[in-house]
PQR file with spaces between the fields and no chain letter, atoms N, CA, C, O and H, PARSE charges and radii, in Angstrom:
ATOM       1  N    MET     1     -58.880   87.022   -4.448 -0.4000 1.5000
ATOM       2  CA   MET     1     -60.396   86.555   -4.712 -0.0000 2.0000
ATOM       3  C    MET     1     -61.002   87.380   -5.905  0.5500 1.7000
ATOM       4  O    MET     1     -60.928   88.608   -5.866 -0.5500 1.4000
ATOM       5  N    THR     2     -61.551   86.793   -6.878 -0.4000 1.5000
ATOM       6  CA   THR     2     -62.054   87.463   -7.966 -0.0000 2.0000
ATOM       7  C    THR     2     -63.526   87.568   -7.891  0.5500 1.7000
ATOM       8  O    THR     2     -64.202   86.636   -7.455 -0.5500 1.4000
ATOM       9  H    THR     2     -61.612   85.795   -6.909  0.4000 1.0000
ATOM      10  N    SER     3     -64.033   88.663   -8.297 -0.4000 1.5000
ATOM      11  CA   SER     3     -65.459   88.829   -8.278 -0.0000 2.0000
ATOM      12  C    SER     3     -66.094   88.340   -9.481  0.5500 1.7000
ATOM      13  O    SER     3     -65.653   88.738  -10.559 -0.5500 1.4000
ATOM      14  H    SER     3     -63.484   89.421   -8.651  0.4000 1.0000
ATOM      15  N    GLN     4     -67.156   87.459   -9.446 -0.4000 1.5000
ATOM      16  CA   GLN     4     -67.717   86.923  -10.699 -0.0000 2.0000
ATOM      17  C    GLN     4     -69.090   87.530  -10.779  0.5500 1.7000
ATOM      18  O    GLN     4     -69.773   87.816   -9.795 -0.5500 1.4000
ATOM      19  H    GLN     4     -67.514   87.136   -8.570  0.4000 1.0000
ATOM      20  N    SER     5     -69.443   87.705  -12.055 -0.4000 1.5000
ATOM      21  CA   SER     5     -70.864   88.295  -12.252 -0.0000 2.0000
ATOM      22  C    SER     5     -71.796   87.182  -11.988  0.5500 1.7000
ATOM      23  O    SER     5     -71.445   86.017  -12.169 -0.5500 1.4000
ATOM      24  H    SER     5     -68.888   87.473  -12.855  0.4000 1.0000
ATOM      25  N    PRO     6     -73.055   87.523  -11.537 -0.5600 1.5000
ATOM      26  CA   PRO     6     -74.008   86.544  -11.298  0.2800 2.0000
ATOM      27  C    PRO     6     -74.560   85.917  -12.593  0.5500 1.7000
ATOM      28  O    PRO     6     -74.734   86.607  -13.597 -0.5500 1.4000
ATOM      29  N    LEU     7     -74.832   84.603  -12.555 -0.4000 1.5000
ATOM      30  CA   LEU     7     -75.389   83.925  -13.830 -0.0000 2.0000
ATOM      31  C    LEU     7     -76.599   84.553  -14.266  0.5500 1.7000
ATOM      32  O    LEU     7     -76.784   84.790  -15.460 -0.5500 1.4000
ATOM      33  H    LEU     7     -74.691   84.042  -11.739  0.4000 1.0000
ATOM      34  N    VAL     8     -77.516   84.866  -13.295 -0.4000 1.5000
ATOM      35  CA   VAL     8     -78.805   85.536  -13.643 -0.0000 2.0000
ATOM      36  C    VAL     8     -79.055   86.553  -12.701  0.5500 1.7000
ATOM      37  O    VAL     8     -78.562   86.575  -11.574 -0.5500 1.4000
ATOM      38  H    VAL     8     -77.366   84.673  -12.325  0.4000 1.0000
ATOM      39  N    LEU     9     -79.947   87.534  -13.243 -0.4000 1.5000
ATOM      40  CA   LEU     9     -80.437   88.662  -12.344 -0.0000 2.0000
ATOM      41  C    LEU     9     -82.004   88.569  -12.265  0.5500 1.7000
ATOM      42  O    LEU     9     -82.741   88.170  -13.167 -0.5500 1.4000
ATOM      43  H    LEU     9     -80.347   87.516  -14.159  0.4000 1.0000
ATOM      44  N    SER    10     -82.365   88.998  -11.057 -0.4000 1.5000
ATOM      45  CA   SER    10     -83.957   88.905  -10.865 -0.0000 2.0000
ATOM      46  C    SER    10     -84.433   90.130  -11.492  0.5500 1.7000
ATOM      47  O    SER    10     -83.673   91.052  -11.787 -0.5500 1.4000
ATOM      48  H    SER    10     -81.766   89.322  -10.324  0.4000 1.0000
ATOM      49  N    ALA    11     -85.724   90.142  -11.700 -0.4000 1.5000
ATOM      50  CA   ALA    11     -86.557   91.310  -12.321 -0.0000 2.0000
ATOM      51  C    ALA    11     -86.277   92.602  -11.446  0.5500 1.7000
ATOM      52  O    ALA    11     -86.091   93.697  -11.976 -0.5500 1.4000
ATOM      53  H    ALA    11     -86.341   89.393  -11.460  0.4000 1.0000
ATOM      54  N    GLY    12     -86.261   92.428  -10.206 -0.4000 1.5000
ATOM      55  CA   GLY    12     -85.995   93.601   -9.339 -0.0000 2.0000
ATOM      56  C    GLY    12     -84.553   94.173   -9.583  0.5500 1.7000
ATOM      57  O    GLY    12     -84.347   95.384   -9.657 -0.5500 1.4000
ATOM      58  H    GLY    12     -86.412   91.538   -9.775  0.4000 1.0000
ATOM      59  N    GLN    13     -83.630   93.282   -9.695 -0.4000 1.5000
ATOM      60  CA   GLN    13     -82.215   93.772   -9.878 -0.0000 2.0000
ATOM      61  C    GLN    13     -82.028   94.380  -11.270  0.5500 1.7000
ATOM      62  O    GLN    13     -81.227   95.307  -11.382 -0.5500 1.4000
ATOM      63  H    GLN    13     -83.798   92.298   -9.635  0.4000 1.0000
ATOM      64  N    VAL    14     -82.725   93.920  -12.387 -0.4000 1.5000
ATOM      65  CA   VAL    14     -82.624   94.519  -13.610 -0.0000 2.0000
ATOM      66  C    VAL    14     -83.416   95.876  -13.611  0.5500 1.7000
ATOM      67  O    VAL    14     -82.970   96.845  -14.226 -0.5500 1.4000
ATOM      68  H    VAL    14     -83.376   93.166  -12.297  0.4000 1.0000
ATOM      69  N    ALA    15     -84.555   95.928  -12.939 -0.4000 1.5000
ATOM      70  CA   ALA    15     -85.232   97.181  -12.896 -0.0000 2.0000
ATOM      71  C    ALA    15     -84.489   98.265  -12.224  0.5500 1.7000
ATOM      72  O    ALA    15     -84.605   99.422  -12.628 -0.5500 1.4000
ATOM      73  H    ALA    15     -84.917   95.141  -12.439  0.4000 1.0000
ATOM      74  N    GLU    16     -83.703   97.954  -11.185 -0.4000 1.5000
ATOM      75  CA   GLU    16     -82.820   98.878  -10.435 -0.0000 2.0000
ATOM      76  C    GLU    16     -81.720   99.251  -11.404  0.5500 1.7000
ATOM      77  O    GLU    16     -81.426  100.434  -11.571 -0.5500 1.4000
ATOM      78  H    GLU    16     -83.609   97.014  -10.857  0.4000 1.0000
ATOM      79  N    ARG    17     -81.120   98.302  -12.028 -0.4000 1.5000
ATOM      80  CA   ARG    17     -79.903   98.498  -12.884 -0.0000 2.0000
ATOM      81  C    ARG    17     -80.254   99.498  -14.045  0.5500 1.7000
ATOM      82  O    ARG    17     -79.423  100.345  -14.372 -0.5500 1.4000
ATOM      83  H    ARG    17     -81.358   97.340  -11.892  0.4000 1.0000
ATOM      84  N    VAL    18     -81.363   99.418  -14.615 -0.4000 1.5000
ATOM      85  CA   VAL    18     -81.782  100.088  -15.819 -0.0000 2.0000
ATOM      86  C    VAL    18     -82.566  101.318  -15.474  0.5500 1.7000
ATOM      87  O    VAL    18     -82.791  102.165  -16.339 -0.5500 1.4000
ATOM      88  H    VAL    18     -82.038   98.729  -14.349  0.4000 1.0000
ATOM      89  N    GLY    19     -83.006  101.453  -14.193 -0.4000 1.5000
ATOM      90  CA   GLY    19     -83.844  102.561  -13.867 -0.0000 2.0000
ATOM      91  C    GLY    19     -85.432  102.544  -14.324  0.5500 1.7000
ATOM      92  O    GLY    19     -86.074  103.533  -14.677 -0.5500 1.4000
ATOM      93  H    GLY    19     -82.824  100.765  -13.490  0.4000 1.0000
ATOM      94  N    LEU    20     -85.865  101.318  -14.241 -0.4000 1.5000
ATOM      95  CA   LEU    20     -87.194  101.090  -14.667 -0.0000 2.0000
ATOM      96  C    LEU    20     -88.060  100.614  -13.438  0.5500 1.7000
ATOM      97  O    LEU    20     -87.464  100.095  -12.494 -0.5500 1.4000
ATOM      98  H    LEU    20     -85.343  100.514  -13.954  0.4000 1.0000
ATOM      99  N    SER    21     -89.273  100.740  -13.396 -0.4000 1.5000
ATOM     100  CA   SER    21     -90.137  100.137  -12.381 -0.0000 2.0000
ATOM     101  C    SER    21     -90.337   98.628  -12.729  0.5500 1.7000
ATOM     102  O    SER    21     -90.122   98.210  -13.866 -0.5500 1.4000
ATOM     103  H    SER    21     -89.757  101.161  -14.163  0.4000 1.0000
ATOM     104  N    LEU    22     -90.732   97.877  -11.769 -0.4000 1.5000
ATOM     105  CA   LEU    22     -91.004   96.474  -12.088 -0.0000 2.0000
ATOM     106  C    LEU    22     -92.266   96.332  -12.969  0.5500 1.7000
ATOM     107  O    LEU    22     -92.348   95.415  -13.786 -0.5500 1.4000
ATOM     108  H    LEU    22     -90.907   98.217  -10.845  0.4000 1.0000
ATOM     109  N    SER    23     -93.155   97.156  -12.818 -0.4000 1.5000
ATOM     110  CA   SER    23     -94.341   97.076  -13.552 -0.0000 2.0000
ATOM     111  C    SER    23     -94.052   97.503  -15.178  0.5500 1.7000
ATOM     112  O    SER    23     -94.640   96.980  -16.124 -0.5500 1.4000
ATOM     113  H    SER    23     -93.089   97.901  -12.154  0.4000 1.0000
ATOM     114  N    THR    24     -93.102   98.481  -15.283 -0.4000 1.5000
ATOM     115  CA   THR    24     -92.719   98.760  -16.710 -0.0000 2.0000
ATOM     116  C    THR    24     -91.952   97.642  -17.302  0.5500 1.7000
ATOM     117  O    THR    24     -92.099   97.340  -18.486 -0.5500 1.4000
ATOM     118  H    THR    24     -92.624   98.906  -14.514  0.4000 1.0000
ATOM     119  N    LEU    25     -91.108   96.998  -16.484 -0.4000 1.5000
ATOM     120  CA   LEU    25     -90.337   95.846  -17.006 -0.0000 2.0000
ATOM     121  C    LEU    25     -91.390   94.696  -17.343  0.5500 1.7000
ATOM     122  O    LEU    25     -91.266   94.056  -18.387 -0.5500 1.4000
ATOM     123  H    LEU    25     -90.988   97.244  -15.522  0.4000 1.0000
ATOM     124  N    ALA    26     -92.324   94.466  -16.535 -0.4000 1.5000
ATOM     125  CA   ALA    26     -93.331   93.375  -16.869 -0.0000 2.0000
ATOM     126  C    ALA    26     -94.064   93.792  -18.130  0.5500 1.7000
ATOM     127  O    ALA    26     -94.336   92.917  -18.952 -0.5500 1.4000
ATOM     128  H    ALA    26     -92.424   94.986  -15.687  0.4000 1.0000
ATOM     129  N    LYS    27     -94.394   95.010  -18.347 -0.4000 1.5000
ATOM     130  CA   LYS    27     -95.155   95.372  -19.488 -0.0000 2.0000
ATOM     131  C    LYS    27     -94.190   95.157  -20.777  0.5500 1.7000
ATOM     132  O    LYS    27     -94.619   94.691  -21.832 -0.5500 1.4000
ATOM     133  H    LYS    27     -94.173   95.721  -17.679  0.4000 1.0000
ATOM     134  N    MET    28     -92.987   95.503  -20.599 -0.4000 1.5000
ATOM     135  CA   MET    28     -91.970   95.269  -21.681 -0.0000 2.0000
ATOM     136  C    MET    28     -91.889   93.764  -22.059  0.5500 1.7000
ATOM     137  O    MET    28     -91.670   93.412  -23.218 -0.5500 1.4000
ATOM     138  H    MET    28     -92.638   95.881  -19.742  0.4000 1.0000
ATOM     139  N    ARG    29     -92.076   92.880  -21.023 -0.4000 1.5000
ATOM     140  CA   ARG    29     -91.985   91.554  -21.309 -0.0000 2.0000
ATOM     141  C    ARG    29     -93.131   91.096  -22.149  0.5500 1.7000
ATOM     142  O    ARG    29     -92.953   90.325  -23.092 -0.5500 1.4000
ATOM     143  H    ARG    29     -92.253   93.167  -20.081  0.4000 1.0000
ATOM     144  N    LEU    30     -94.414   91.605  -21.790 -0.4000 1.5000
ATOM     145  CA   LEU    30     -95.613   91.343  -22.566 -0.0000 2.0000
ATOM     146  C    LEU    30     -95.487   91.818  -23.849  0.5500 1.7000
ATOM     147  O    LEU    30     -95.937   91.063  -24.711 -0.5500 1.4000
ATOM     148  H    LEU    30     -94.558   92.232  -21.024  0.4000 1.0000
ATOM     149  N    SER    31     -94.955   92.958  -24.261 -0.4000 1.5000
ATOM     150  CA   SER    31     -95.014   93.699  -25.570 -0.0000 2.0000
ATOM     151  C    SER    31     -93.792   93.146  -26.354  0.5500 1.7000
ATOM     152  O    SER    31     -93.791   93.290  -27.577 -0.5500 1.4000
ATOM     153  H    SER    31     -94.590   93.571  -23.560  0.4000 1.0000
ATOM     154  N    GLY    32     -92.814   92.562  -25.780 -0.4000 1.5000
ATOM     155  CA   GLY    32     -91.645   92.178  -26.488 -0.0000 2.0000
ATOM     156  C    GLY    32     -90.559   93.272  -26.709  0.5500 1.7000
ATOM     157  O    GLY    32     -89.626   93.113  -27.495 -0.5500 1.4000
ATOM     158  H    GLY    32     -92.814   92.445  -24.787  0.4000 1.0000
ATOM     159  N    ASP    33     -90.749   94.418  -25.944 -0.4000 1.5000
ATOM     160  CA   ASP    33     -89.870   95.509  -26.059 -0.0000 2.0000
ATOM     161  C    ASP    33     -88.622   95.439  -25.176  0.5500 1.7000
ATOM     162  O    ASP    33     -87.653   96.177  -25.354 -0.5500 1.4000
ATOM     163  H    ASP    33     -91.508   94.548  -25.306  0.4000 1.0000
ATOM     164  N    GLY    34     -88.696   94.528  -24.230 -0.4000 1.5000
ATOM     165  CA   GLY    34     -87.650   94.538  -23.245 -0.0000 2.0000
ATOM     166  C    GLY    34     -86.607   93.599  -23.448  0.5500 1.7000
ATOM     167  O    GLY    34     -86.661   92.965  -24.501 -0.5500 1.4000
ATOM     168  H    GLY    34     -89.483   93.928  -24.085  0.4000 1.0000
ATOM     169  N    PRO    35     -85.576   93.350  -22.590 -0.5600 1.5000
ATOM     170  CA   PRO    35     -84.467   92.486  -22.798  0.2800 2.0000
ATOM     171  C    PRO    35     -85.102   90.976  -22.700  0.5500 1.7000
ATOM     172  O    PRO    35     -86.178   90.737  -22.152 -0.5500 1.4000
ATOM     173  N    HIS    36     -84.327   90.078  -23.270 -0.4000 1.5000
ATOM     174  CA   HIS    36     -84.590   88.658  -23.426 -0.0000 2.0000
ATOM     175  C    HIS    36     -84.632   88.203  -21.895  0.5500 1.7000
ATOM     176  O    HIS    36     -83.860   88.705  -21.077 -0.5500 1.4000
ATOM     177  H    HIS    36     -83.453   90.273  -23.715  0.4000 1.0000
ATOM     178  N    TYR    37     -85.496   87.306  -21.574 -0.4000 1.5000
ATOM     179  CA   TYR    37     -85.574   86.755  -20.305 -0.0000 2.0000
ATOM     180  C    TYR    37     -85.835   85.207  -20.314  0.5500 1.7000
ATOM     181  O    TYR    37     -86.081   84.600  -21.356 -0.5500 1.4000
ATOM     182  H    TYR    37     -86.122   86.899  -22.239  0.4000 1.0000
ATOM     183  N    ALA    38     -85.765   84.626  -19.111 -0.4000 1.5000
ATOM     184  CA   ALA    38     -86.038   83.161  -18.959 -0.0000 2.0000
ATOM     185  C    ALA    38     -87.036   83.061  -17.814  0.5500 1.7000
ATOM     186  O    ALA    38     -87.162   83.963  -16.985 -0.5500 1.4000
ATOM     187  H    ALA    38     -85.565   85.119  -18.265  0.4000 1.0000
ATOM     188  N    LYS    39     -87.739   81.934  -17.797 -0.4000 1.5000
ATOM     189  CA   LYS    39     -88.525   81.613  -16.654 -0.0000 2.0000
ATOM     190  C    LYS    39     -87.959   80.338  -16.083  0.5500 1.7000
ATOM     191  O    LYS    39     -87.807   79.353  -16.804 -0.5500 1.4000
ATOM     192  H    LYS    39     -87.636   81.201  -18.470  0.4000 1.0000
ATOM     193  N    LEU    40     -87.642   80.334  -14.794 -0.4000 1.5000
ATOM     194  CA   LEU    40     -87.135   79.244  -14.026 -0.0000 2.0000
ATOM     195  C    LEU    40     -88.246   78.864  -12.969  0.5500 1.7000
ATOM     196  O    LEU    40     -88.316   79.441  -11.884 -0.5500 1.4000
ATOM     197  H    LEU    40     -87.765   81.135  -14.208  0.4000 1.0000
ATOM     198  N    GLY    41     -89.101   77.867  -13.347 -0.4000 1.5000
ATOM     199  CA   GLY    41     -90.302   77.773  -12.558 -0.0000 2.0000
ATOM     200  C    GLY    41     -91.255   79.034  -12.749  0.5500 1.7000
ATOM     201  O    GLY    41     -91.642   79.392  -13.862 -0.5500 1.4000
ATOM     202  H    GLY    41     -89.044   77.398  -14.229  0.4000 1.0000
ATOM     203  N    ARG    42     -91.563   79.606  -11.687 -0.4000 1.5000
ATOM     204  CA   ARG    42     -92.348   80.886  -11.698 -0.0000 2.0000
ATOM     205  C    ARG    42     -91.517   82.169  -11.869  0.5500 1.7000
ATOM     206  O    ARG    42     -92.034   83.243  -12.173 -0.5500 1.4000
ATOM     207  H    ARG    42     -91.249   79.315  -10.783  0.4000 1.0000
ATOM     208  N    ARG    43     -90.166   81.994  -11.651 -0.4000 1.5000
ATOM     209  CA   ARG    43     -89.273   83.122  -11.517 -0.0000 2.0000
ATOM     210  C    ARG    43     -88.780   83.625  -12.744  0.5500 1.7000
ATOM     211  O    ARG    43     -88.310   82.863  -13.588 -0.5500 1.4000
ATOM     212  H    ARG    43     -89.746   81.121  -11.404  0.4000 1.0000
ATOM     213  N    VAL    44     -88.854   84.930  -12.921 -0.4000 1.5000
ATOM     214  CA   VAL    44     -88.386   85.524  -14.206 -0.0000 2.0000
ATOM     215  C    VAL    44     -86.989   85.923  -13.960  0.5500 1.7000
ATOM     216  O    VAL    44     -86.734   86.526  -12.918 -0.5500 1.4000
ATOM     217  H    VAL    44     -89.236   85.549  -12.235  0.4000 1.0000
ATOM     218  N    VAL    45     -86.099   85.665  -14.771 -0.4000 1.5000
ATOM     219  CA   VAL    45     -84.624   86.006  -14.655 -0.0000 2.0000
ATOM     220  C    VAL    45     -84.067   86.537  -16.024  0.5500 1.7000
ATOM     221  O    VAL    45     -84.608   86.375  -17.117 -0.5500 1.4000
ATOM     222  H    VAL    45     -86.307   85.176  -15.618  0.4000 1.0000
ATOM     223  N    TYR    46     -82.977   87.152  -15.792 -0.4000 1.5000
ATOM     224  CA   TYR    46     -82.303   87.841  -16.971 -0.0000 2.0000
ATOM     225  C    TYR    46     -80.850   87.510  -16.861  0.5500 1.7000
ATOM     226  O    TYR    46     -80.306   87.477  -15.757 -0.5500 1.4000
ATOM     227  H    TYR    46     -82.537   87.283  -14.903  0.4000 1.0000
ATOM     228  N    ARG    47     -80.174   87.252  -18.023 -0.4000 1.5000
ATOM     229  CA   ARG    47     -78.776   87.131  -18.067 -0.0000 2.0000
ATOM     230  C    ARG    47     -78.118   88.416  -18.187  0.5500 1.7000
ATOM     231  O    ARG    47     -78.563   89.188  -19.037 -0.5500 1.4000
ATOM     232  H    ARG    47     -80.616   87.279  -18.919  0.4000 1.0000
ATOM     233  N    PRO    48     -77.131   88.775  -17.477 -0.5600 1.5000
ATOM     234  CA   PRO    48     -76.416   90.012  -17.574  0.2800 2.0000
ATOM     235  C    PRO    48     -76.064   90.485  -18.886  0.5500 1.7000
ATOM     236  O    PRO    48     -76.186   91.662  -19.223 -0.5500 1.4000
ATOM     237  N    GLU    49     -75.593   89.499  -19.683 -0.4000 1.5000
ATOM     238  CA   GLU    49     -75.194   89.784  -21.149 -0.0000 2.0000
ATOM     239  C    GLU    49     -76.446   90.192  -21.987  0.5500 1.7000
ATOM     240  O    GLU    49     -76.321   91.020  -22.890 -0.5500 1.4000
ATOM     241  H    GLU    49     -75.494   88.542  -19.410  0.4000 1.0000
ATOM     242  N    ASP    50     -77.626   89.634  -21.705 -0.4000 1.5000
ATOM     243  CA   ASP    50     -78.848   90.007  -22.499 -0.0000 2.0000
ATOM     244  C    ASP    50     -79.159   91.402  -22.195  0.5500 1.7000
ATOM     245  O    ASP    50     -79.565   92.111  -23.116 -0.5500 1.4000
ATOM     246  H    ASP    50     -77.727   88.962  -20.971  0.4000 1.0000
ATOM     247  N    ILE    51     -79.012   91.920  -20.940 -0.4000 1.5000
ATOM     248  CA   ILE    51     -79.344   93.278  -20.492 -0.0000 2.0000
ATOM     249  C    ILE    51     -78.324   94.182  -21.249  0.5500 1.7000
ATOM     250  O    ILE    51     -78.742   95.191  -21.817 -0.5500 1.4000
ATOM     251  H    ILE    51     -78.682   91.344  -20.192  0.4000 1.0000
ATOM     252  N    ASP    52     -77.051   93.870  -21.278 -0.4000 1.5000
ATOM     253  CA   ASP    52     -76.045   94.708  -21.931 -0.0000 2.0000
ATOM     254  C    ASP    52     -76.372   94.770  -23.467  0.5500 1.7000
ATOM     255  O    ASP    52     -76.166   95.817  -24.081 -0.5500 1.4000
ATOM     256  H    ASP    52     -76.711   93.051  -20.817  0.4000 1.0000
ATOM     257  N    THR    53     -76.855   93.710  -24.064 -0.4000 1.5000
ATOM     258  CA   THR    53     -77.119   93.601  -25.527 -0.0000 2.0000
ATOM     259  C    THR    53     -78.420   94.504  -25.786  0.5500 1.7000
ATOM     260  O    THR    53     -78.466   95.250  -26.764 -0.5500 1.4000
ATOM     261  H    THR    53     -77.022   92.859  -23.565  0.4000 1.0000
ATOM     262  N    TRP    54     -79.423   94.410  -24.913 -0.4000 1.5000
ATOM     263  CA   TRP    54     -80.577   95.257  -25.016 -0.0000 2.0000
ATOM     264  C    TRP    54     -80.284   96.671  -24.855  0.5500 1.7000
ATOM     265  O    TRP    54     -80.868   97.458  -25.600 -0.5500 1.4000
ATOM     266  H    TRP    54     -79.386   93.805  -24.118  0.4000 1.0000
ATOM     267  N    ILE    55     -79.405   97.136  -23.928 -0.4000 1.5000
ATOM     268  CA   ILE    55     -79.041   98.479  -23.817 -0.0000 2.0000
ATOM     269  C    ILE    55     -78.347   98.914  -25.075  0.5500 1.7000
ATOM     270  O    ILE    55     -78.671   99.941  -25.671 -0.5500 1.4000
ATOM     271  H    ILE    55     -78.930   96.497  -23.323  0.4000 1.0000
ATOM     272  N    ALA    56     -77.405   98.128  -25.459 -0.4000 1.5000
ATOM     273  CA   ALA    56     -76.588   98.526  -26.756 -0.0000 2.0000
ATOM     274  C    ALA    56     -77.531   98.689  -27.955  0.5500 1.7000
ATOM     275  O    ALA    56     -77.309   99.552  -28.804 -0.5500 1.4000
ATOM     276  H    ALA    56     -77.142   97.293  -24.974  0.4000 1.0000
ATOM     277  N    SER    57     -78.547   97.889  -28.024 -0.4000 1.5000
ATOM     278  CA   SER    57     -79.391   97.965  -29.219 -0.0000 2.0000
ATOM     279  C    SER    57     -80.355   99.175  -29.149  0.5500 1.7000
ATOM     280  O    SER    57     -80.996   99.487  -30.153 -0.5500 1.4000
ATOM     281  H    SER    57     -78.727   97.188  -27.334  0.4000 1.0000
ATOM     282  N    ASN    58     -80.467   99.817  -28.074 -0.4000 1.5000
ATOM     283  CA   ASN    58     -81.248  100.997  -27.767 -0.0000 2.0000
ATOM     284  C    ASN    58     -80.445  102.274  -27.784  0.5500 1.7000
ATOM     285  O    ASN    58     -80.867  103.242  -27.151 -0.5500 1.4000
ATOM     286  H    ASN    58     -79.947   99.564  -27.258  0.4000 1.0000
ATOM     287  N    ARG    59     -79.323  102.344  -28.459 -0.4000 1.5000
ATOM     288  CA   ARG    59     -78.542  103.454  -28.436 -0.0000 2.0000
ATOM     289  C    ARG    59     -78.832  104.440  -29.597  0.5500 1.7000
ATOM     290  O    ARG    59     -79.082  103.937  -30.693 -0.5500 1.4000
ATOM     291  H    ARG    59     -78.980  101.558  -28.973  0.4000 1.0000
ATOM     292  N    PHE    60     -78.827  105.631  -29.490 -0.4000 1.5000
ATOM     293  CA   PHE    60     -79.080  106.564  -30.703 -0.0000 2.0000
ATOM     294  C    PHE    60     -78.120  107.708  -30.693  0.5500 1.7000
ATOM     295  O    PHE    60     -77.546  108.001  -29.644 -0.5500 1.4000
ATOM     296  H    PHE    60     -78.624  106.040  -28.601  0.4000 1.0000
ATOM     297  N    ARG    61     -77.919  108.347  -31.755 -0.4000 1.5000
ATOM     298  CA   ARG    61     -77.081  109.566  -31.904 -0.0000 2.0000
ATOM     299  C    ARG    61     -77.829  110.724  -31.920  0.5500 1.7000
ATOM     300  O    ARG    61     -77.359  111.798  -31.542 -0.5500 1.4000
ATOM     301  H    ARG    61     -78.385  108.110  -32.607  0.4000 1.0000
ATOM     302  N    SER    62     -79.157  110.568  -32.400 -0.4000 1.5000
ATOM     303  CA   SER    62     -80.040  111.704  -32.510 -0.0000 2.0000
ATOM     304  C    SER    62     -81.540  111.262  -32.252  0.5500 1.7000
ATOM     305  O    SER    62     -81.792  110.057  -32.237 -0.5500 1.4000
ATOM     306  H    SER    62     -79.538  109.696  -32.707  0.4000 1.0000
ATOM     307  N    THR    63     -82.465  112.121  -32.064 -0.4000 1.5000
ATOM     308  CA   THR    63     -83.695  111.879  -31.853 -0.0000 2.0000
ATOM     309  C    THR    63     -84.387  111.484  -33.240  0.5500 1.7000
ATOM     310  O    THR    63     -85.454  110.870  -33.224 -0.5500 1.4000
ATOM     311  H    THR    63     -82.260  113.100  -32.076  0.4000 1.0000
ATOM     312  N    SER    64     -83.818  111.816  -34.345 -0.4000 1.5000
ATOM     313  CA   SER    64     -84.381  111.301  -35.638 -0.0000 2.0000
ATOM     314  C    SER    64     -84.122  109.870  -35.839  0.5500 1.7000
ATOM     315  O    SER    64     -84.892  109.227  -36.553 -0.5500 1.4000
ATOM     316  H    SER    64     -82.952  112.316  -34.358  0.4000 1.0000
ATOM     317  N    GLU    65     -83.105  109.302  -35.274 -0.4000 1.5000
ATOM     318  CA   GLU    65     -82.900  107.879  -35.322 -0.0000 2.0000
ATOM     319  C    GLU    65     -83.815  107.016  -34.578  0.5500 1.7000
ATOM     320  O    GLU    65     -84.068  105.878  -34.974 -0.5500 1.4000
ATOM     321  H    GLU    65     -82.480  109.824  -34.694  0.4000 1.0000
ATOM     322  N    TYR    66     -84.362  107.555  -33.424 -0.4000 1.5000
ATOM     323  CA   TYR    66     -85.159  106.913  -32.603 -0.0000 2.0000
ATOM     324  C    TYR    66     -86.484  106.240  -33.281  0.5500 1.7000
ATOM     325  O    TYR    66     -86.740  105.043  -33.153 -0.5500 1.4000
ATOM     326  H    TYR    66     -84.156  108.480  -33.103  0.4000 1.0000
ATOM     327  N    GLY    67     -87.246  107.100  -33.971 -0.4000 1.5000
ATOM     328  CA   GLY    67     -88.252  106.573  -34.817 -0.0000 2.0000
ATOM     329  C    GLY    67     -88.033  105.431  -35.906  0.5500 1.7000
ATOM     330  O    GLY    67     -88.887  104.608  -36.237 -0.5500 1.4000
ATOM     331  H    GLY    67     -87.038  108.073  -34.075  0.4000 1.0000
ATOM     332  N    SER    68     -86.841  105.521  -36.365 -0.4000 1.5000
ATOM     333  CA   SER    68     -86.499  104.515  -37.332 -0.0000 2.0000
ATOM     334  C    SER    68     -86.248  103.156  -36.783  0.5500 1.7000
ATOM     335  O    SER    68     -86.293  102.182  -37.535 -0.5500 1.4000
ATOM     336  H    SER    68     -86.148  106.190  -36.096  0.4000 1.0000
ATOM     337  N    ASN    69     -86.001  103.039  -35.586 -0.4000 1.5000
ATOM     338  CA   ASN    69     -85.685  101.782  -34.972 -0.0000 2.0000
ATOM     339  C    ASN    69     -86.905  100.968  -34.496  0.5500 1.7000
ATOM     340  O    ASN    69     -86.783   99.804  -34.113 -0.5500 1.4000
ATOM     341  H    ASN    69     -85.964  103.830  -34.975  0.4000 1.0000
ATOM     342  N    ARG    70     -88.023  101.583  -34.529 -0.4000 1.5000
ATOM     343  CA   ARG    70     -89.113  100.963  -33.871 -0.0000 2.0000
ATOM     344  C    ARG    70     -90.011  100.289  -34.979  0.5500 1.7000
ATOM     345  O    ARG    70     -91.032   99.679  -34.661 -0.5500 1.4000
ATOM     346  H    ARG    70     -88.122  102.528  -34.840  0.4000 1.0000
């Protein structure tokens, strides 16, 4: 039996996965700083690959690189 990744993750699952609170994740949706998301009815969901892409896009080698990415 093979284990498949879920098609979408809830906001709670994403918050736990990346170590953020739900309120921080919600603020990031408002500001556009967070990962891409979708709305299914009232439900906010995230694709696992969008979370991985967002994490990869926020990688830095030094603190001096951080300011140039914003």
